[in-house]
N, CA, C, O and the ligand as a Tripos MOL2 file, in Angstrom:
@<TRIPOS>MOLECULE
protein
  277   275    70     0     0
PROTEIN
NO_CHARGES

@<TRIPOS>ATOM
      1 N          87.3590   57.3420   42.0650 N.3       1 MET1
      2 CA         86.4700   58.6100   41.9530 C.3       1 MET1
      3 C          85.3560   58.5160   42.9860 C.2       1 MET1
      4 O          84.8170   57.4340   43.2160 O.2       1 MET1
      5 N          85.0110   59.6170   43.6010 N.am      2 GLN2
      6 CA         83.9280   59.6190   44.6580 C.3       2 GLN2
      7 C          83.0510   60.8050   44.2670 C.2       2 GLN2
      8 O          83.4440   61.7820   43.6290 O.2       2 GLN2
      9 N          81.8100   60.6010   44.7310 N.am      3 THR3
     10 CA         80.8080   61.6600   44.3290 C.3       3 THR3
     11 C          80.1950   62.2070   45.6330 C.2       3 THR3
     12 O          79.8400   61.4320   46.5220 O.2       3 THR3
     13 N          80.0640   63.6240   45.7520 N.am      4 LEU4
     14 CA         79.5010   64.2230   46.9100 C.3       4 LEU4
     15 C          78.3840   65.1440   46.4040 C.2       4 LEU4
     16 O          78.5160   65.7910   45.3650 O.2       4 LEU4
     17 N          77.3280   65.1860   47.1320 N.am      5 GLU5
     18 CA         76.3050   66.2150   46.8420 C.3       5 GLU5
     19 C          76.2000   67.0410   47.9030 C.2       5 GLU5
     20 O          76.0450   66.5640   49.0270 O.2       5 GLU5
     21 N          76.2680   68.3880   47.6960 N.am      6 ILE6
     22 CA         76.2660   69.4440   48.7590 C.3       6 ILE6
     23 C          75.2680   70.4640   48.4480 C.2       6 ILE6
     24 O          74.9370   70.6860   47.2840 O.2       6 ILE6
     25 N          74.7260   71.1560   49.5410 N.am      7 ALA7
     26 CA         73.8270   72.3240   49.3650 C.3       7 ALA7
     27 C          74.7910   73.5460   49.3770 C.2       7 ALA7
     28 O          75.7710   73.6270   50.1170 O.2       7 ALA7
     29 N          74.3990   74.4970   48.4640 N.am      8 ILE8
     30 CA         75.1270   75.8030   48.3210 C.3       8 ILE8
     31 C          74.3860   76.9400   48.7610 C.2       8 ILE8
     32 O          73.2130   77.1090   48.4280 O.2       8 ILE8
     33 N          75.0980   77.8270   49.5890 N.am      9 ASP9
     34 CA         74.5380   78.9870   50.0720 C.3       9 ASP9
     35 C          74.8500   80.1480   49.0790 C.2       9 ASP9
     36 O          75.9390   80.1670   48.5040 O.2       9 ASP9
     37 N          73.9450   81.0850   48.8740 N.am     10 GLY10
     38 CA         74.2920   82.3020   48.2250 C.3      10 GLY10
     39 C          73.9730   82.2830   46.7090 C.2      10 GLY10
     40 O          74.3050   83.2670   46.0480 O.2      10 GLY10
     41 N          73.3830   81.2900   46.1350 N.am     11 MET11
     42 CA         73.0900   81.2860   44.7760 C.3      11 MET11
     43 C          71.7280   81.8000   44.5160 C.2      11 MET11
     44 O          70.7890   81.4560   45.2340 O.2      11 MET11
     45 N          71.5720   82.6560   43.4650 N.am     12 SER12
     46 CA         70.2100   83.3660   43.2370 C.3      12 SER12
     47 C          69.8360   83.4400   41.8600 C.2      12 SER12
     48 O          68.7150   83.8780   41.6020 O.2      12 SER12
     49 N          70.6750   83.0430   40.8340 N.am     13 CYS13
     50 CA         70.3960   83.0570   39.4880 C.3      13 CYS13
     51 C          71.1990   82.0790   38.5930 C.2      13 CYS13
     52 O          72.0680   81.3740   39.1070 O.2      13 CYS13
     53 N          70.9560   82.0230   37.3900 N.am     14 ASN14
     54 CA         71.8040   81.0890   36.4790 C.3      14 ASN14
     55 C          73.2260   81.5500   36.3510 C.2      14 ASN14
     56 O          74.1130   80.7390   36.0850 O.2      14 ASN14
     57 N          73.4780   82.8490   36.5350 N.am     15 GLY15
     58 CA         74.8020   83.3190   36.5280 C.3      15 GLY15
     59 C          75.5900   82.6740   37.7710 C.2      15 GLY15
     60 O          76.7650   82.3270   37.6610 O.2      15 GLY15
     61 N          74.9250   82.5510   38.8520 N.am     16 CYS16
     62 CA         75.4910   81.8700   40.0370 C.3      16 CYS16
     63 C          75.8310   80.3870   39.7520 C.2      16 CYS16
     64 O          76.8460   79.8410   40.1850 O.2      16 CYS16
     65 N          74.8270   79.7400   38.9290 N.am     17 VAL17
     66 CA         75.0240   78.4000   38.6830 C.3      17 VAL17
     67 C          76.3170   78.2130   37.8140 C.2      17 VAL17
     68 O          77.0260   77.2140   37.9320 O.2      17 VAL17
     69 N          76.5690   79.1740   36.9850 N.am     18 GLY18
     70 CA         77.7870   79.1100   36.0470 C.3      18 GLY18
     71 C          79.0290   79.4100   36.9570 C.2      18 GLY18
     72 O          80.0300   78.7050   36.8320 O.2      18 GLY18
     73 N          78.9980   80.3630   37.8070 N.am     19 SER19
     74 CA         80.1530   80.7020   38.6400 C.3      19 SER19
     75 C          80.4860   79.4640   39.5140 C.2      19 SER19
     76 O          81.6330   79.0190   39.5520 O.2      19 SER19
     77 N          79.4290   78.8970   40.2390 N.am     20 VAL20
     78 CA         79.7250   77.8130   41.1470 C.3      20 VAL20
     79 C          80.2840   76.6060   40.3830 C.2      20 VAL20
     80 O          81.1460   75.8700   40.8640 O.2      20 VAL20
     81 N          79.7430   76.4420   39.1590 N.am     21 THR21
     82 CA         80.2400   75.2700   38.3060 C.3      21 THR21
     83 C          81.7010   75.5120   38.0220 C.2      21 THR21
     84 O          82.5130   74.5970   38.1620 O.2      21 THR21
     85 N          82.0800   76.7870   37.6050 N.am     22 ARG22
     86 CA         83.4070   77.0850   37.2190 C.3      22 ARG22
     87 C          84.4560   76.9740   38.3150 C.2      22 ARG22
     88 O          85.5590   76.4630   38.1200 O.2      22 ARG22
     89 N          84.0410   77.4990   39.5240 N.am     23 VAL23
     90 CA         85.0650   77.4690   40.6400 C.3      23 VAL23
     91 C          85.2200   76.0450   41.1490 C.2      23 VAL23
     92 O          86.3160   75.6920   41.5850 O.2      23 VAL23
     93 N          84.2330   75.2410   41.1210 N.am     24 LEU24
     94 CA         84.3120   73.8740   41.5560 C.3      24 LEU24
     95 C          85.1250   73.0330   40.6660 C.2      24 LEU24
     96 O          85.9400   72.2140   41.0910 O.2      24 LEU24
     97 N          84.8780   73.2600   39.3710 N.am     25 LYS25
     98 CA         85.6100   72.5650   38.3310 C.3      25 LYS25
     99 C          87.1750   72.9120   38.3410 C.2      25 LYS25
    100 O          88.0380   72.1290   37.9470 O.2      25 LYS25
    101 N          87.4110   74.1490   38.8280 N.am     26 ALA26
    102 CA         88.8180   74.5820   38.9360 C.3      26 ALA26
    103 C          89.6310   73.9320   40.0700 C.2      26 ALA26
    104 O          90.8580   74.0130   40.1160 O.2      26 ALA26
    105 N          88.8920   73.2890   40.9740 N.am     27 VAL27
    106 CA         89.6120   72.5730   42.0860 C.3      27 VAL27
    107 C          90.3200   71.4050   41.5610 C.2      27 VAL27
    108 O          89.7060   70.5370   40.9410 O.2      27 VAL27
    109 N          91.6630   71.3320   41.7910 N.am     28 PRO28
    110 CA         92.4140   70.1750   41.3880 C.3      28 PRO28
    111 C          91.8770   68.8980   41.9920 C.2      28 PRO28
    112 O          91.6860   68.7710   43.2010 O.2      28 PRO28
    113 N          91.6230   67.8750   41.0160 N.am     29 GLY29
    114 CA         91.1550   66.5450   41.4020 C.3      29 GLY29
    115 C          89.7310   66.4560   41.0920 C.2      29 GLY29
    116 O          89.2200   65.3360   41.1220 O.2      29 GLY29
    117 N          88.9760   67.5290   40.7820 N.am     30 VAL30
    118 CA         87.5710   67.4190   40.3890 C.3      30 VAL30
    119 C          87.4520   67.0900   38.9600 C.2      30 VAL30
    120 O          87.9940   67.7190   38.0510 O.2      30 VAL30
    121 N          86.6340   65.9660   38.8230 N.am     31 ALA31
    122 CA         86.4170   65.4920   37.3520 C.3      31 ALA31
    123 C          85.1800   66.0280   36.7520 C.2      31 ALA31
    124 O          85.1410   66.2780   35.5480 O.2      31 ALA31
    125 N          84.1250   66.2270   37.5600 N.am     32 ASP32
    126 CA         82.8670   66.5810   36.9820 C.3      32 ASP32
    127 C          82.0150   67.3160   37.9790 C.2      32 ASP32
    128 O          82.0310   66.9680   39.1600 O.2      32 ASP32
    129 N          81.2460   68.3540   37.5480 N.am     33 VAL33
    130 CA         80.3770   69.1110   38.4240 C.3      33 VAL33
    131 C          79.0630   69.3240   37.8110 C.2      33 VAL33
    132 O          79.0010   69.7350   36.6520 O.2      33 VAL33
    133 N          77.9480   69.0650   38.5330 N.am     34 THR34
    134 CA         76.6250   69.4020   37.9900 C.3      34 THR34
    135 C          75.9470   70.2460   39.1130 C.2      34 THR34
    136 O          75.8000   69.7820   40.2440 O.2      34 THR34
    137 N          75.5360   71.5080   38.7650 N.am     35 VAL35
    138 CA         74.9920   72.3980   39.6480 C.3      35 VAL35
    139 C          73.5790   72.6960   39.3160 C.2      35 VAL35
    140 O          73.2780   72.8600   38.1340 O.2      35 VAL35
    141 N          72.5810   72.7910   40.3550 N.am     36 THR36
    142 CA         71.2320   73.0800   40.0850 C.3      36 THR36
    143 C          70.9040   74.2600   40.9790 C.2      36 THR36
    144 O          71.4280   74.3570   42.0880 O.2      36 THR36
    145 N          70.0220   75.1830   40.5050 N.am     37 LEU37
    146 CA         69.5790   76.3650   41.2410 C.3      37 LEU37
    147 C          68.3780   75.9730   42.1660 C.2      37 LEU37
    148 O          68.3400   76.4450   43.3020 O.2      37 LEU37
    149 N          67.4800   75.2020   41.7630 N.am     38 GLN38
    150 CA         66.2340   74.8210   42.5460 C.3      38 GLN38
    151 C          66.2520   73.2700   42.5730 C.2      38 GLN38
    152 O          65.7890   72.6340   41.6270 O.2      38 GLN38
    153 N          66.7710   72.6840   43.6290 N.am     39 PRO39
    154 CA         67.3760   73.2810   44.8750 C.3      39 PRO39
    155 C          68.8120   73.6930   44.6000 C.2      39 PRO39
    156 O          69.4150   73.1500   43.6750 O.2      39 PRO39
    157 N          69.3970   74.6240   45.3530 N.am     40 PRO40
    158 CA         70.7660   75.0500   45.1170 C.3      40 PRO40
    159 C          71.7680   73.9620   45.5340 C.2      40 PRO40
    160 O          72.2230   73.9660   46.6780 O.2      40 PRO40
    161 N          72.1070   73.0690   44.6700 N.am     41 ARG41
    162 CA         73.0360   71.9870   45.1390 C.3      41 ARG41
    163 C          74.0090   71.7640   44.0870 C.2      41 ARG41
    164 O          73.8180   72.1440   42.9320 O.2      41 ARG41
    165 N          75.0750   71.1340   44.4820 N.am     42 ALA42
    166 CA         76.1380   70.7780   43.5240 C.3      42 ALA42
    167 C          76.4340   69.2430   43.7750 C.2      42 ALA42
    168 O          76.5110   68.7820   44.9140 O.2      42 ALA42
    169 N          76.5850   68.5250   42.6830 N.am     43 ARG43
    170 CA         77.0580   67.1580   42.7290 C.3      43 ARG43
    171 C          78.4520   67.2150   42.0750 C.2      43 ARG43
    172 O          78.6240   67.6470   40.9350 O.2      43 ARG43
    173 N          79.4090   66.7640   42.8450 N.am     44 ILE44
    174 CA         80.8350   66.8030   42.3600 C.3      44 ILE44
    175 C          81.4370   65.3730   42.4780 C.2      44 ILE44
    176 O          81.3960   64.6820   43.4950 O.2      44 ILE44
    177 N          81.9960   65.0350   41.3020 N.am     45 ALA45
    178 CA         82.7180   63.9370   41.1510 C.3      45 ALA45
    179 C          84.2480   64.2270   41.1700 C.2      45 ALA45
    180 O          84.7580   64.9850   40.3450 O.2      45 ALA45
    181 N          84.9620   63.5960   42.1410 N.am     46 PHE46
    182 CA         86.3050   64.0280   42.3950 C.3      46 PHE46
    183 C          87.2580   62.7910   42.9530 C.2      46 PHE46
    184 O          86.8300   61.7740   43.4990 O.2      46 PHE46
    185 N          88.4580   63.0670   42.7260 N.am     47 ASP47
    186 CA         89.4930   62.1780   43.2960 C.3      47 ASP47
    187 C          89.7320   62.5010   44.7310 C.2      47 ASP47
    188 O          90.2780   63.5620   45.0370 O.2      47 ASP47
    189 N          89.3410   61.6160   45.6420 N.am     48 PRO48
    190 CA         89.3940   61.9390   47.0950 C.3      48 PRO48
    191 C          90.8660   62.0760   47.6330 C.2      48 PRO48
    192 O          91.1310   62.5700   48.7290 O.2      48 PRO48
    193 N          91.7650   61.6000   46.7730 N.am     49 VAL49
    194 CA         93.2490   61.8040   47.2360 C.3      49 VAL49
    195 C          93.6190   63.3290   47.1280 C.2      49 VAL49
    196 O          94.4060   63.8470   47.9200 O.2      49 VAL49
    197 N          93.0250   64.0090   46.1290 N.am     50 LYS50
    198 CA         93.4470   65.3430   45.6700 C.3      50 LYS50
    199 C          92.4830   66.4870   46.2320 C.2      50 LYS50
    200 O          92.8860   67.6340   46.4240 O.2      50 LYS50
    201 N          91.2420   66.0920   46.4660 N.am     51 ALA51
    202 CA         90.2080   67.1590   46.9010 C.3      51 ALA51
    203 C          89.2080   66.5990   47.8560 C.2      51 ALA51
    204 O          89.0350   65.3840   47.9600 O.2      51 ALA51
    205 N          88.5760   67.4440   48.5240 N.am     52 GLY52
    206 CA         87.6050   67.0340   49.4650 C.3      52 GLY52
    207 C          86.7620   68.2580   49.8430 C.2      52 GLY52
    208 O          86.9110   69.3190   49.2360 O.2      52 GLY52
    209 N          85.8720   68.1210   50.8480 N.am     53 ARG53
    210 CA         85.0120   69.1120   51.2770 C.3      53 ARG53
    211 C          85.6910   70.4110   51.7020 C.2      53 ARG53
    212 O          85.1410   71.4820   51.4450 O.2      53 ARG53
    213 N          86.8220   70.3670   52.3190 N.am     54 ALA54
    214 CA         87.6040   71.6580   52.7360 C.3      54 ALA54
    215 C          87.9120   72.3760   51.5510 C.2      54 ALA54
    216 O          87.6990   73.5880   51.5500 O.2      54 ALA54
    217 N          88.4230   71.7730   50.4460 N.am     55 GLN55
    218 CA         88.8190   72.4930   49.2240 C.3      55 GLN55
    219 C          87.6360   73.1030   48.4980 C.2      55 GLN55
    220 O          87.6890   74.2040   47.9500 O.2      55 GLN55
    221 N          86.4760   72.2580   48.5290 N.am     56 PHE56
    222 CA         85.2480   72.8330   47.9040 C.3      56 PHE56
    223 C          84.7390   74.0570   48.6600 C.2      56 PHE56
    224 O          84.3130   75.0500   48.0720 O.2      56 PHE56
    225 N          84.8020   73.9450   50.0010 N.am     57 ALA57
    226 CA         84.3430   75.0690   50.8520 C.3      57 ALA57
    227 C          85.1540   76.3790   50.5450 C.2      57 ALA57
    228 O          84.6220   77.4800   50.4030 O.2      57 ALA57
    229 N          86.5200   76.1290   50.4570 N.am     58 GLU58
    230 CA         87.3820   77.3070   50.2510 C.3      58 GLU58
    231 C          87.1660   77.9330   48.9400 C.2      58 GLU58
    232 O          87.1140   79.1580   48.8330 O.2      58 GLU58
    233 N          87.0320   77.0990   47.8850 N.am     59 ALA59
    234 CA         86.8200   77.6000   46.5690 C.3      59 ALA59
    235 C          85.5340   78.3770   46.4650 C.2      59 ALA59
    236 O          85.5160   79.4310   45.8290 O.2      59 ALA59
    237 N          84.4070   77.8870   47.0860 N.am     60 LEU60
    238 CA         83.1720   78.4920   47.0840 C.3      60 LEU60
    239 C          83.2380   79.8360   47.7640 C.2      60 LEU60
    240 O          82.7220   80.8350   47.2630 O.2      60 LEU60
    241 N          83.9410   79.8460   49.0190 N.am     61 ASP61
    242 CA         84.0290   80.9830   49.7340 C.3      61 ASP61
    243 C          84.6850   82.1230   48.9630 C.2      61 ASP61
    244 O          84.2190   83.2630   48.9720 O.2      61 ASP61
    245 N          85.7630   81.7800   48.3080 N.am     62 ASP62
    246 CA         86.5130   82.7440   47.4030 C.3      62 ASP62
    247 C          85.6580   83.4480   46.4880 C.2      62 ASP62
    248 O          85.8690   84.6260   46.1990 O.2      62 ASP62
    249 N          84.6250   82.7290   45.9810 N.am     63 ALA63
    250 CA         83.7210   83.2130   44.9770 C.3      63 ALA63
    251 C          82.4510   83.7910   45.5940 C.2      63 ALA63
    252 O          81.5220   84.1620   44.8750 O.2      63 ALA63
    253 N          82.4090   83.8680   46.9040 N.am     64 GLY64
    254 CA         81.2190   84.5400   47.5150 C.3      64 GLY64
    255 C          80.0770   83.6240   47.9010 C.2      64 GLY64
    256 O          79.0040   84.0570   48.3210 O.2      64 GLY64
    257 N          80.3670   82.2680   47.7320 N.am     65 TYR65
    258 CA         79.2690   81.3030   48.1710 C.3      65 TYR65
    259 C          79.7130   80.4510   49.3070 C.2      65 TYR65
    260 O          80.7860   80.6730   49.8680 O.2      65 TYR65
    261 N          78.9740   79.5460   49.6400 N.am     66 GLY66
    262 CA         79.3650   78.7440   50.9010 C.3      66 GLY66
    263 C          78.5660   77.4070   50.8700 C.2      66 GLY66
    264 O          77.5910   77.2300   50.1400 O.2      66 GLY66
    265 N          79.0660   76.4960   51.7190 N.am     67 LEU67
    266 CA         78.3560   75.3200   51.9020 C.3      67 LEU67
    267 C          77.1820   75.5530   52.8580 C.2      67 LEU67
    268 O          77.3320   76.2410   53.8670 O.2      67 LEU67
    269 N          76.0070   74.9780   52.5410 N.am     68 ALA68
    270 CA         74.8640   75.2210   53.4450 C.3      68 ALA68
    271 C          74.6170   74.0490   54.3500 C.2      68 ALA68
    272 O          73.7610   74.1110   55.2330 O.2      68 ALA68
    273 N          75.3590   72.9700   54.1440 N.am     69 ASP69
    274 CA         75.2490   71.9340   55.1430 C.3      69 ASP69
    275 C          76.5680   71.2690   55.4620 C.2      69 ASP69
    276 O          76.6180   70.3670   56.2980 O.2      69 ASP69
    277 CU         73.4450   84.9090   40.4340 Cu       70 CU70
@<TRIPOS>BOND
     1     1     2 1
     2     2     3 1
     3     3     4 2
     4     3     5 am
     5     5     6 1
     6     6     7 1
     7     7     8 2
     8     7     9 am
     9     9    10 1
    10    10    11 1
    11    11    12 2
    12    11    13 am
    13    13    14 1
    14    14    15 1
    15    15    16 2
    16    15    17 am
    17    17    18 1
    18    18    19 1
    19    19    20 2
    20    19    21 am
    21    21    22 1
    22    22    23 1
    23    23    24 2
    24    23    25 am
    25    25    26 1
    26    26    27 1
    27    27    28 2
    28    27    29 am
    29    29    30 1
    30    30    31 1
    31    31    32 2
    32    31    33 am
    33    33    34 1
    34    34    35 1
    35    35    36 2
    36    35    37 am
    37    37    38 1
    38    38    39 1
    39    39    40 2
    40    39    41 am
    41    41    42 1
    42    42    43 1
    43    43    44 2
    44    43    45 am
    45    45    46 1
    46    46    47 1
    47    47    48 2
    48    47    49 am
    49    49    50 1
    50    50    51 1
    51    51    52 2
    52    51    53 am
    53    53    54 1
    54    54    55 1
    55    55    56 2
    56    55    57 am
    57    57    58 1
    58    58    59 1
    59    59    60 2
    60    59    61 am
    61    61    62 1
    62    62    63 1
    63    63    64 2
    64    63    65 am
    65    65    66 1
    66    66    67 1
    67    67    68 2
    68    67    69 am
    69    69    70 1
    70    70    71 1
    71    71    72 2
    72    71    73 am
    73    73    74 1
    74    74    75 1
    75    75    76 2
    76    75    77 am
    77    77    78 1
    78    78    79 1
    79    79    80 2
    80    79    81 am
    81    81    82 1
    82    82    83 1
    83    83    84 2
    84    83    85 am
    85    85    86 1
    86    86    87 1
    87    87    88 2
    88    87    89 am
    89    89    90 1
    90    90    91 1
    91    91    92 2
    92    91    93 am
    93    93    94 1
    94    94    95 1
    95    95    96 2
    96    95    97 am
    97    97    98 1
    98    98    99 1
    99    99   100 2
   100    99   101 am
   101   101   102 1
   102   102   103 1
   103   103   104 2
   104   103   105 am
   105   105   106 1
   106   106   107 1
   107   107   108 2
   108   107   109 am
   109   109   110 1
   110   110   111 1
   111   111   112 2
   112   111   113 am
   113   113   114 1
   114   114   115 1
   115   115   116 2
   116   115   117 am
   117   117   118 1
   118   118   119 1
   119   119   120 2
   120   119   121 am
   121   121   122 1
   122   122   123 1
   123   123   124 2
   124   123   125 am
   125   125   126 1
   126   126   127 1
   127   127   128 2
   128   127   129 am
   129   129   130 1
   130   130   131 1
   131   131   132 2
   132   131   133 am
   133   133   134 1
   134   134   135 1
   135   135   136 2
   136   135   137 am
   137   137   138 1
   138   138   139 1
   139   139   140 2
   140   139   141 am
   141   141   142 1
   142   142   143 1
   143   143   144 2
   144   143   145 am
   145   145   146 1
   146   146   147 1
   147   147   148 2
   148   147   149 am
   149   149   150 1
   150   150   151 1
   151   151   152 2
   152   151   153 am
   153   153   154 1
   154   154   155 1
   155   155   156 2
   156   155   157 am
   157   157   158 1
   158   158   159 1
   159   159   160 2
   160   159   161 am
   161   161   162 1
   162   162   163 1
   163   163   164 2
   164   163   165 am
   165   165   166 1
   166   166   167 1
   167   167   168 2
   168   167   169 am
   169   169   170 1
   170   170   171 1
   171   171   172 2
   172   171   173 am
   173   173   174 1
   174   174   175 1
   175   175   176 2
   176   175   177 am
   177   177   178 1
   178   178   179 1
   179   179   180 2
   180   179   181 am
   181   181   182 1
   182   182   183 1
   183   183   184 2
   184   183   185 am
   185   185   186 1
   186   186   187 1
   187   187   188 2
   188   187   189 am
   189   189   190 1
   190   190   191 1
   191   191   192 2
   192   191   193 am
   193   193   194 1
   194   194   195 1
   195   195   196 2
   196   195   197 am
   197   197   198 1
   198   198   199 1
   199   199   200 2
   200   199   201 am
   201   201   202 1
   202   202   203 1
   203   203   204 2
   204   203   205 am
   205   205   206 1
   206   206   207 1
   207   207   208 2
   208   207   209 am
   209   209   210 1
   210   210   211 1
   211   211   212 2
   212   211   213 am
   213   213   214 1
   214   214   215 1
   215   215   216 2
   216   215   217 am
   217   217   218 1
   218   218   219 1
   219   219   220 2
   220   219   221 am
   221   221   222 1
   222   222   223 1
   223   223   224 2
   224   223   225 am
   225   225   226 1
   226   226   227 1
   227   227   228 2
   228   227   229 am
   229   229   230 1
   230   230   231 1
   231   231   232 2
   232   231   233 am
   233   233   234 1
   234   234   235 1
   235   235   236 2
   236   235   237 am
   237   237   238 1
   238   238   239 1
   239   239   240 2
   240   239   241 am
   241   241   242 1
   242   242   243 1
   243   243   244 2
   244   243   245 am
   245   245   246 1
   246   246   247 1
   247   247   248 2
   248   247   249 am
   249   249   250 1
   250   250   251 1
   251   251   252 2
   252   251   253 am
   253   253   254 1
   254   254   255 1
   255   255   256 2
   256   255   257 am
   257   257   258 1
   258   258   259 1
   259   259   260 2
   260   259   261 am
   261   261   262 1
   262   262   263 1
   263   263   264 2
   264   263   265 am
   265   265   266 1
   266   266   267 1
   267   267   268 2
   268   267   269 am
   269   269   270 1
   270   270   271 1
   271   271   272 2
   272   271   273 am
   273   273   274 1
   274   274   275 1
   275   275   276 2
@<TRIPOS>SUBSTRUCTURE
     1 MET1         2 RESIDUE 1 A MET
     2 GLN2         6 RESIDUE 1 A GLN
     3 THR3        10 RESIDUE 1 A THR
     4 LEU4        14 RESIDUE 1 A LEU
     5 GLU5        18 RESIDUE 1 A GLU
     6 ILE6        22 RESIDUE 1 A ILE
     7 ALA7        26 RESIDUE 1 A ALA
     8 ILE8        30 RESIDUE 1 A ILE
     9 ASP9        34 RESIDUE 1 A ASP
    10 GLY10       38 RESIDUE 1 A GLY
    11 MET11       42 RESIDUE 1 A MET
    12 SER12       46 RESIDUE 1 A SER
    13 CYS13       50 RESIDUE 1 A CYS
    14 ASN14       54 RESIDUE 1 A ASN
    15 GLY15       58 RESIDUE 1 A GLY
    16 CYS16       62 RESIDUE 1 A CYS
    17 VAL17       66 RESIDUE 1 A VAL
    18 GLY18       70 RESIDUE 1 A GLY
    19 SER19       74 RESIDUE 1 A SER
    20 VAL20       78 RESIDUE 1 A VAL
    21 THR21       82 RESIDUE 1 A THR
    22 ARG22       86 RESIDUE 1 A ARG
    23 VAL23       90 RESIDUE 1 A VAL
    24 LEU24       94 RESIDUE 1 A LEU
    25 LYS25       98 RESIDUE 1 A LYS
    26 ALA26      102 RESIDUE 1 A ALA
    27 VAL27      106 RESIDUE 1 A VAL
    28 PRO28      110 RESIDUE 1 A PRO
    29 GLY29      114 RESIDUE 1 A GLY
    30 VAL30      118 RESIDUE 1 A VAL
    31 ALA31      122 RESIDUE 1 A ALA
    32 ASP32      126 RESIDUE 1 A ASP
    33 VAL33      130 RESIDUE 1 A VAL
    34 THR34      134 RESIDUE 1 A THR
    35 VAL35      138 RESIDUE 1 A VAL
    36 THR36      142 RESIDUE 1 A THR
    37 LEU37      146 RESIDUE 1 A LEU
    38 GLN38      150 RESIDUE 1 A GLN
    39 PRO39      154 RESIDUE 1 A PRO
    40 PRO40      158 RESIDUE 1 A PRO
    41 ARG41      162 RESIDUE 1 A ARG
    42 ALA42      166 RESIDUE 1 A ALA
    43 ARG43      170 RESIDUE 1 A ARG
    44 ILE44      174 RESIDUE 1 A ILE
    45 ALA45      178 RESIDUE 1 A ALA
    46 PHE46      182 RESIDUE 1 A PHE
    47 ASP47      186 RESIDUE 1 A ASP
    48 PRO48      190 RESIDUE 1 A PRO
    49 VAL49      194 RESIDUE 1 A VAL
    50 LYS50      198 RESIDUE 1 A LYS
    51 ALA51      202 RESIDUE 1 A ALA
    52 GLY52      206 RESIDUE 1 A GLY
    53 ARG53      210 RESIDUE 1 A ARG
    54 ALA54      214 RESIDUE 1 A ALA
    55 GLN55      218 RESIDUE 1 A GLN
    56 PHE56      222 RESIDUE 1 A PHE
    57 ALA57      226 RESIDUE 1 A ALA
    58 GLU58      230 RESIDUE 1 A GLU
    59 ALA59      234 RESIDUE 1 A ALA
    60 LEU60      238 RESIDUE 1 A LEU
    61 ASP61      242 RESIDUE 1 A ASP
    62 ASP62      246 RESIDUE 1 A ASP
    63 ALA63      250 RESIDUE 1 A ALA
    64 GLY64      254 RESIDUE 1 A GLY
    65 TYR65      258 RESIDUE 1 A TYR
    66 GLY66      262 RESIDUE 1 A GLY
    67 LEU67      266 RESIDUE 1 A LEU
    68 ALA68      270 RESIDUE 1 A ALA
    69 ASP69      274 RESIDUE 1 A ASP
    70 CU70       277 GROUP 0 **** ****
């Protein structure tokens, strides 16, 4: 298991926190997600064989968010 902390673009409220948490948790290989609004970041625990930054970026993009860094 690997942990990645990423800054998220496009979050403005707690509804966004819920959405970002849900879409990241739905990525195959993701075990746990913790999202904060201030600062807008996500900490993701995942299996690096199954998932990575590209999958997280795609899932976020589909939901209207993005990686900020
Ligand atoms: Cu929102």
